[in-house]
N, C-alpha and C positions, 0 to 999 in steps of 0.2 A: 564645632567645625574645626578641622585640622588635627584632630587627635586620632591616633591609630589604635584601634581596639582589637579584640580577639578575632572577629570575622575578617577584618581587613588584613591582619597579619597572616592568617591562614591563606587568604587569596594570594598575597605576595609570595609566600613560601611555595605554593603550588606553581605559580608562574616561573619562579626561579628554578624549580625542579624540572619543569618542562623545557625551559631554555637551555639549561646546562647539563641536565641528565644526572642520574644518581651517582655515577662514577666520578664526576668532577666536583661534587659538593664538598668532600673532605679537603681537597686541594684548595678550593676557593675559600673555605673557612680558615684554613691554615694561613693562606696569603693575607686575608683580612686581619687576622690576629697579629701577624708579624708587622704589618703596616701600622696597626694601632700602637703596638709596643714601640716601634721606631719613632712614631710621632710623639708619644708621651716622653720618650727619652730625650728627644730634641727640645721639647718645650720645658722639661724639668731642668736641664743642664745648660740653660742660656746664661753663660758667664759674662759675655760681652755687654757692657752698658750701651744703651741706645742713645745716640746723639740726634737731636732734632735737626731736620734739614735746614731750618732757618739759621742755625748756628754755623753751618758749614761755610767755609770761605768761598766766595764767588771767584771764578778765574779773572785775572787781570788782563789788560790788553796785551801784555807781553806773553801770556800763557794761552794763546789761542789754540783752539782745537784743530788738529790736522784736517785739512780738507775744507775748512771753513774760511772762505775768502769773501771779502766784501769789496764792492766796487762803487765808485761815485757815479758811474755811467748807468743809465737805465738799460734794461734788457731789450734786445732787438725785437721789433714787432714781428709776429708770425701769424699766418692764417690758421684758423682752427682746423683740426684734422677732419678730413672728409670734404672740405670746401675746395672746389676746383676753380681755376683761374678762368674768367670769362672775358673775352675781348670784344 
C-alpha cells in the first residue's frame, strides 16, 4: 500500500493530460524541471552555518519590541459581542 505502480502512473498521466491539455504539458514539464534545479542549487550551496534557536540571545527588558507594552492594570471588562443590555 502506498506504492505507485504502472497502472496508477498511467491514470495520473491521463488525468494531467485532461486537466492541462496537450499544449500546456511541455511548458508544465519545463517549469517543474526549473523548479527542481533551483531547489537543488539552493540546498547544495548552503554556506551559512545553522545556529540553534536555543543559543540565540533573548531580548532584555531594555530591548523591548515596538508596540509591546505591558500594564499593571487589568483590562477593562466588556460584554461579549452580540449581548444586548437588558434593564
